[in-house]
C-alpha positions as a Markdown table, in Angstrom:
| # | Residue | x | y | z |
|---|---|---|---|---|
| 1 | Met | 49.5 | -32.1 | -4.4 |
| 2 | Glu | 52.2 | -31.5 | -1.6 |
| 3 | Thr | 51.5 | -29.3 | 1.4 |
| 4 | Pro | 53.6 | -26.4 | 1.2 |
| 5 | Gln | 55.9 | -25.7 | 4.7 |
| 6 | Thr | 57.0 | -22.6 | 6.1 |
| 7 | Glu | 60.3 | -22.1 | 8.1 |
| 8 | Ile | 60.1 | -19.8 | 10.9 |
| 9 | Pro | 63.3 | -18.8 | 12.4 |
| 10 | Ile | 63.2 | -16.8 | 15.8 |
| 11 | Arg | 66.5 | -14.8 | 16.9 |
| 12 | Gly | 67.1 | -12.8 | 20.0 |
| 13 | Ala | 68.4 | -9.3 | 20.3 |
| 14 | Asp | 72.5 | -10.7 | 20.4 |
| 15 | Gly | 71.5 | -13.0 | 17.4 |
| 16 | Ala | 70.9 | -16.1 | 19.3 |
| 17 | Val | 68.2 | -18.8 | 17.7 |
| 18 | Leu | 65.5 | -18.7 | 20.3 |
| 19 | Leu | 63.3 | -21.1 | 18.1 |
| 20 | His | 63.8 | -22.7 | 14.5 |
| 21 | Thr | 60.9 | -24.6 | 13.4 |
| 22 | Ser | 58.8 | -25.6 | 10.4 |
| 23 | Val | 55.2 | -25.3 | 10.2 |
| 24 | Leu | 52.3 | -26.1 | 7.9 |
| 25 | Pro | 49.3 | -23.9 | 6.8 |
| 26 | Gly | 47.3 | -23.0 | 9.9 |
| 27 | Glu | 47.2 | -20.4 | 12.9 |
| 28 | Tyr | 49.8 | -20.2 | 15.5 |
| 29 | Val | 50.4 | -18.0 | 18.6 |
| 30 | Leu | 53.9 | -16.7 | 19.1 |
| 31 | Gly | 54.7 | -15.7 | 22.8 |
| 32 | Arg | 56.4 | -16.7 | 26.0 |
| 33 | Ala | 53.6 | -18.8 | 27.5 |
| 34 | Pro | 54.2 | -22.5 | 27.4 |
| 35 | Gln | 51.0 | -23.5 | 26.0 |
| 36 | Val | 51.4 | -21.4 | 22.7 |
| 37 | Glu | 52.0 | -23.0 | 19.3 |
| 38 | Leu | 55.4 | -21.0 | 18.9 |
| 39 | Pro | 56.9 | -20.5 | 22.2 |
| 40 | Phe | 60.0 | -18.4 | 23.1 |
| 41 | Glu | 61.8 | -16.6 | 25.8 |
| 42 | Ala | 62.8 | -13.1 | 25.0 |
| 43 | Ala | 62.9 | -9.8 | 26.4 |
| 44 | Leu | 59.6 | -7.6 | 25.9 |
| 45 | Val | 57.6 | -10.7 | 24.8 |
| 46 | Ser | 54.1 | -11.0 | 26.1 |
| 47 | Arg | 52.8 | -14.2 | 27.0 |
| 48 | Gln | 50.5 | -14.2 | 23.7 |
| 49 | His | 52.2 | -11.8 | 21.9 |
| 50 | Ala | 51.3 | -12.3 | 17.8 |
| 51 | Trp | 49.0 | -14.3 | 15.8 |
| 52 | Leu | 50.4 | -15.8 | 12.9 |
| 53 | Thr | 48.3 | -17.3 | 10.0 |
| 54 | Val | 50.0 | -19.4 | 7.4 |
| 55 | Asn | 48.2 | -19.9 | 4.2 |
| 56 | Phe | 49.0 | -22.1 | 1.3 |
| 57 | Asp | 50.3 | -18.7 | -0.6 |
| 58 | His | 50.8 | -16.2 | 1.8 |
| 59 | Ala | 51.2 | -15.4 | 5.8 |
| 60 | Leu | 49.7 | -12.9 | 7.8 |
| 61 | Ile | 50.6 | -11.4 | 11.4 |
| 62 | Glu | 48.3 | -9.7 | 13.8 |
| 63 | Asp | 49.2 | -8.1 | 17.3 |
| 64 | Pro | 46.3 | -8.9 | 19.8 |
| 65 | Gly | 47.2 | -5.6 | 21.7 |
| 66 | Ser | 50.5 | -7.1 | 23.5 |
| 67 | Ser | 52.3 | -4.7 | 25.7 |
| 68 | Asn | 55.1 | -3.8 | 23.6 |
| 69 | Gly | 54.0 | -4.3 | 20.0 |
| 70 | Thr | 54.7 | -6.1 | 17.1 |
| 71 | Phe | 56.8 | -4.2 | 14.1 |
| 72 | Ile | 57.3 | -5.0 | 10.5 |
| 73 | Asn | 60.3 | -3.1 | 9.0 |
| 74 | Gly | 59.8 | -0.8 | 12.0 |
| 75 | Gln | 56.2 | 0.1 | 11.6 |
| 76 | Pro | 53.8 | -1.2 | 14.1 |
| 77 | Val | 51.0 | -3.7 | 13.2 |
| 78 | Thr | 47.8 | -2.3 | 14.0 |
| 79 | Lys | 45.7 | -4.7 | 11.8 |
| 80 | Pro | 46.2 | -8.2 | 10.3 |
| 81 | Thr | 49.3 | -7.6 | 7.8 |
| 82 | Arg | 50.4 | -9.7 | 5.0 |
| 83 | Leu | 54.0 | -10.5 | 5.1 |
| 84 | Trp | 56.4 | -10.3 | 2.0 |
| 85 | Pro | 60.0 | -11.9 | 1.9 |
| 86 | Asn | 62.9 | -10.2 | 3.4 |
| 87 | Gln | 60.6 | -8.2 | 5.6 |
| 88 | Lys | 62.0 | -7.7 | 9.4 |
| 89 | Ile | 59.3 | -8.7 | 11.9 |
| 90 | Gln | 59.9 | -7.7 | 15.6 |
| 91 | Val | 58.2 | -9.2 | 18.3 |
| 92 | Gly | 59.2 | -7.8 | 21.8 |
| 93 | Ser | 63.2 | -7.8 | 21.5 |
| 94 | Ala | 63.3 | -10.8 | 19.0 |
| 95 | Ile | 63.2 | -10.9 | 15.0 |
| 96 | Val | 61.0 | -13.5 | 13.4 |
| 97 | Glu | 61.4 | -14.5 | 9.9 |
| 98 | Val | 59.1 | -16.2 | 7.7 |
| 99 | Arg | 60.4 | -18.3 | 4.7 |
| 100 | Arg | 58.4 | -20.5 | 2.5 |
| 101 | Val | 60.3 | -23.6 | 2.4 |
| 102 | Lys | 60.9 | -24.5 | -1.5 |
| 103 | Thr | 60.0 | -28.1 | -2.5 |
| 104 | Leu | 60.8 | -29.4 | -6.0 |
| 105 | Pro | 58.2 | -31.3 | -7.9 |
| 106 | Pro | 58.6 | -35.2 | -7.8 |
| 107 | Pro | 60.7 | -36.6 | -10.6 |
| 108 | Asp | 57.8 | -38.4 | -12.0 |
| 109 | Val | 55.9 | -34.9 | -12.7 |
| 110 | Ser | 56.3 | -33.3 | -15.9 |
| 111 | Leu | 56.7 | -29.4 | -16.4 |
| 112 | Ala | 55.5 | -27.4 | -19.1 |
| 113 | Pro | 58.4 | -27.0 | -21.4 |
| 114 | Ser | 58.5 | -22.9 | -21.0 |
| 115 | Thr | 58.6 | -23.7 | -16.9 |
| 116 | Ala | 61.3 | -26.3 | -17.0 |
| 117 | Ala | 63.6 | -24.3 | -19.4 |
| 118 | Val | 63.3 | -21.5 | -16.8 |
| 119 | Gln | 64.1 | -23.8 | -14.2 |
| 120 | Arg | 67.1 | -25.1 | -15.9 |
| 121 | Leu | 68.4 | -22.0 | -17.4 |
| 122 | Leu | 67.9 | -19.4 | -14.8 |
| 123 | Pro | 70.7 | -19.0 | -11.7 |
| 124 | Glu | 69.3 | -20.5 | -8.3 |
| 125 | Glu | 69.5 | -17.2 | -6.7 |
| 126 | Phe | 67.0 | -15.7 | -9.5 |
| 127 | Leu | 64.5 | -18.7 | -8.8 |
| 128 | Arg | 64.7 | -18.4 | -5.0 |
| 129 | Asp | 64.7 | -14.5 | -4.8 |
| 130 | Arg | 62.4 | -13.8 | -7.5 |
| 131 | Arg | 64.3 | -10.4 | -8.0 |
| 132 | Tyr | 64.4 | -10.3 | -11.8 |
| 133 | Ala | 62.1 | -8.3 | -14.1 |
| 134 | Lys | 60.6 | -9.7 | -17.1 |
| 135 | Glu | 61.3 | -7.6 | -20.0 |
| 136 | Ser | 60.7 | -8.0 | -23.9 |
| 137 | Arg | 63.5 | -8.4 | -26.3 |
| 138 | Arg | 63.5 | -4.7 | -26.8 |
| 139 | Gly | 64.1 | -3.5 | -23.1 |
| 140 | Phe | 60.4 | -2.6 | -22.5 |
| 141 | Pro | 58.5 | -4.0 | -19.6 |
| 142 | Ala | 56.5 | -6.8 | -20.9 |
| 143 | Ser | 53.5 | -5.2 | -19.2 |
| 144 | Arg | 53.3 | -2.3 | -21.6 |
| 145 | Gly | 52.7 | -4.7 | -24.7 |
| 146 | His | 55.9 | -3.6 | -26.5 |
| 147 | Gly | 57.6 | -6.4 | -28.1 |
| 148 | Arg | 57.1 | -10.0 | -27.5 |
């Protein structure tokens, strides 16, 4: 099994790239101190501003009491908080993104027929963003037990 990687681009208020890296599952400190794992310089960023935990299936962010706070979609982070795709994470004046790097199975690995069909038939943007709802043939949500 391949170890998943997570891409972390950090941009300044002006959109300039301050840091762009990929990490493996683990614990990382974001801040302006040179000895942290994810160092970058931006206004209002503390030396050890935020803690990022990347797991195999999700990521968490925590603010250990920085001077200017950490925010997700404008809401202050007051405890370890799970990150979801497309959230705006603000650390000082910087914007942090956390994106899972999509990996393809090796060519010698066989997929279940239904999984292979989904990957072959759905457009790439649906597979990447997962913004579609599964419905039955009759148009009812599949979770209600209607249809197939």
